[in-house]
Each structure stands twice: as structure tokens, then as C-alpha cells.
N, C-alpha and C positions, 0 to 999 in steps of 0.2 A: 227369708222364711224362717220361722221359728218352729223347730221340731223338737219335742221333749222326749221324756222317757217312754218307751213302748211305742215310738213313732207317733206320738201325739202331736196334732197339728194346732198351733195357736193361730189366732186372728183369722179364722174362717167364719163367715157370716152364715148363720142358720136362720131361715125365715119361712113363713107360711104363705101360701096363696090359696084363695078360695073365697067362699062367702063368709067374710069375717067382719065383725063390727069395726067401724072407723073410730079414730080417736076423736073425742069431743074437744078436748083442750090438749095443747102441746106443752103446757107449762109442767115442768117435771122438778121435783124437789132437788135433784142432783143433776144440773145440766151437763151434757157431754163436755169433754175438755180435750183440746188439742195442744200439746206443749211442744215448743221447739227447744230441743235439749241435745247438746252435743252434735249440732248440725244435723239433726235428724228429727222427724215428726214423731212424737210419742203420744199415744200409741200410733202405729202406722195405719190401723183401721179403726174407725169409729162408727158405732151404730147408734141411731137417734130417730126419734119421731119426726115426721115431717112438721115443719114450723117451729121445732124446738130451739132454744136459744144455746148457741155453741159458744163456750169460752175458749179463746185463743191466748196462749201465754208465751212469752219470749224468755226463756230461762238462760239463754246464752248472752254473753257480754259483747255481742256483735249484731249488726243489722241483718234482719231477715225480711223477706217480702213473702206475704201469704196470698197466694193467687188461687182462687177456688172457682171451679165452673161445673155446671150441671149440663152435661152434654155440650152444647155449644154456647149455652148462655152464662155470662159471667154472674157469679154469686157475690164475691167481693174480691178486691185486690187492695192490700194494705201493707204499707211499710211499717215495720216494728223495729226501730233502731235501739231501743233501750232495754237492758236486762231487767226483768220483773215486770215489763209492760204487759198489760192485759187488755183484751178487746172482747166485747160480747157482740154476737151477730145472730140475728134470726135466720135460721135455715129456710130455704124455699118450701112452700106448702105443696109443691109437686114432689112426689117420692122418686128416688133414684140414686144413682152413684155420683157423688160429687167428687171430682178429681181436685186434689190440692197440691200445689207445688210451690217452691221458692224459686223466684226468678233470678236470685243471686247465687244459689247453690243447686246446680242442676240435679244432683243426686237426691235432694229432699223431695220426697213424694208421700202422700197419704191419700186415703179414700174415706169418704163419709158416706155411708149407706143409710138412707132414710126410708121410712115406711109410714103408711097411713093408719096402721093398726099396731097394737103392742105385741104382736106375736113374733119377736125376732130375738136373737142373741148373738153374741160373739164368743168363740171358744177361748178358754184360758190356756195357760202354758201346759196343761194336762190334757188339752183336747176336750175338756168338759164344757157343757152348756146347759141352760135350764130355760124352758119357756113354760110358764105356769098359767093355769086357769083358761086353758083352751076349750072352747065350747065343742061339744061332741059334733062330729060330722066328717065329711070327706074333704081332704085337702091335698095340696101339693107341698111337699117339704122341699125347700131349696137349699142346697149346700153351695156356697160361693167362697172362692179364694181368689185373690188377685193373680196368683201365678199358676192356677190349676183350672181345668175345664169345669164349668158349673154342672152340678148334678141335680136331678130332680127324682123325687121318690113319691109315688101316690100312696096315700094312706087313709085309713078311716079310724077315727078315735071314738071310743065309747065314753059315756059320761064319767068323769073322774079319771080317765086313763092318763098315765104319765107319757111324756115325749122323751124317749130315749133311743134315738136312732143314730148309730155310728155310720161314717162314711169313710171309705178308703179310696185312695188315688194310688197309682203306680208312679215311681220316680220318673219314668220315661214321659209322663204327661206334664212335667213342669215346664212352664213357658218362661224362656230366658229373656 
């Protein structure tokens, strides 16, 4: 868990639920990247559109196995033995949390959260996020972190209103 200055929480997923327009095409100019570096997945949390193309990289000089599942459905299972090796895989069109692990190094774990709409973000090291161009309306704002309980806030946005809602968790809520 990465906590920065002022108790800012990195790698929290922020998303909207409600009557939102769906994504017409999942092709993004900068595809999400999951790197294997120092026997860890970097970043440990990735957010992406459903159906987006994910780039997986092995920056380590040793064998890794990238094993991804959406709930109980396998997404891919790939050995990556070479440093600098790259693999591109289309993520499922079904949104949800994809669990990623390395079968060779049990401590290596990442999560890819995918969405059918473009209204999601990942907090940075300062705990900041930005979700732009949200249509006015009533929504549920979802705060998710792998080691904390999910939070939901109901909100109404007026035309042009910015989305800046902080969330706080107590240290006792951390899942070990």
C-alpha cells in the first residue's frame, strides 16, 4: 500500500456507476502497460476500458509467468522467460476485476480493473485523480482499493461540474 504526504493513498480506483454512455471503441492511443520489474508488477493496479489492448513487459532478467483471470474465467496464462520480452493481449469485453499473478513468484500480484465507460481513474502518489467530461446526472461514485473496503457515494452533477470528492479510510480497515 502506497501512502504519500498528507496520508494520500495511491492506486485507488475511482469510477462512476449509473446511466453512462458506453465506449464505442476500446482502441486507445496509449494502451495500459503492466511491467514485471524487480519481481513485482508495476503498477500493481491498472485501469482500462473493457476490450482494451494490454501490453505486458518483462523487465527482469528471469522467467515470469503472467496468469490472469476474470472471476473464475482464465484471461491468459503466459510464460515470459526473456528480459525485454513484450506481449500484447486484448482484455475481455466483460468489465470487472482481473486478478494477475505470477505462478513462479507467489508474492507477485496485480489487479486490472476494466470498465464499459470512460468514467474511471486511478489515484496517483498524491492521492489525486481526475475524471473529465462527465454528463450531468445522478451517479454512484465508487472508491475501490485492494486492501480497503469499497466505498460508494451518491452524487448529482450539474452541467460542467468538476468531480473532486476525497475519500478517507481508517487504518483499522486495512485488509491484511
